[in-house]
Residue, then its C-alpha position, 0 to 999 in steps of 0.5 A: m309279250l303282251e299277251a303273256l302279261t293279261a292274265p297277270v296283269i287281270c289277276i291283280l286288277a281284281l285284287g285290287s278292285g277287291l279289296i278297295a271293293g272291300a274297304f268301302f263295305a267295312f265304311s259303308s256297312f259299318v264305320m260311317g253308323a258308328l261314327g255317327r252315334l258317336p256326337a257330332a264333334q266326335g264324329i267329325a273329328a274321327m274321320q278327319s283324323i281318317n282322311l288323315v291317316v288313309i292318305n298313306p304308301v300301302f293304301l294309295g298303293v293299291f287304290v291308285g295303282t289298281a286305277l292307273l294299271g285299269f287305265a292302262v288295260a282300258v286301252y289295251a282291251l279297246f284294241q284287242l277286243s277281238l281277243p278272249g276276256m277283254g271285253q270284260a277286262l274293258a268293262g271292269s277297268l271302265l268301274y274301276v276307273i269311272g265308278c271307283f276312281g273318279v267319283t271318290i276324286f269327284g265325290n268323297v274327296p271334295l266332300n272330305d276337304a270340307l269337312a277339314r276345314l270345319d271345326p267340330l265344335s262350330a254352333d253348324a257342326g252338327s247339320l253339317w257332318t248330318r249332311y255330309q255323313k249321307a251325302w259321303v254314304k250314297w257316294n261311296h256306296l256307288r264307288t264299293a258298287a263300282s269296285l267289286a263290280a270291276s272285281a268280278m268282271f275281271i273274274w271273268a275276264l282271266r275265266s274267259l282268258 
């Protein structure tokens, strides 16, 4: 029975991780650059607003749902490595769960929490905003690459089934 679900579940993982990779890619390639061109107070206020709005059922459903499903597939794949595509499914799951979800929780979220406490009009807001952007984008590049690589591994796993 589980084997019959393998292809649809891996397809969902490929789509979910690809969708998240695209969202993160947008931030790495132009959103943060655009926010960085604004005066610090405006950039900070805009990012604070983004960080509030992103907490919604649609984004979190895809982001967290892909992580939970990826974790389940990783456990399944560990015990089914002899089956075609399971090595790639395991790799994709680990890339997403650790490289995307884990990096978000331990890299980007703490930065966002610190930014949420920052008064955009404070005297040191400009220097803190510059440091925030550099650190946040570094972590974002990593999770973008991890989620894109996860999507590629899931596609490879599908091809191997």
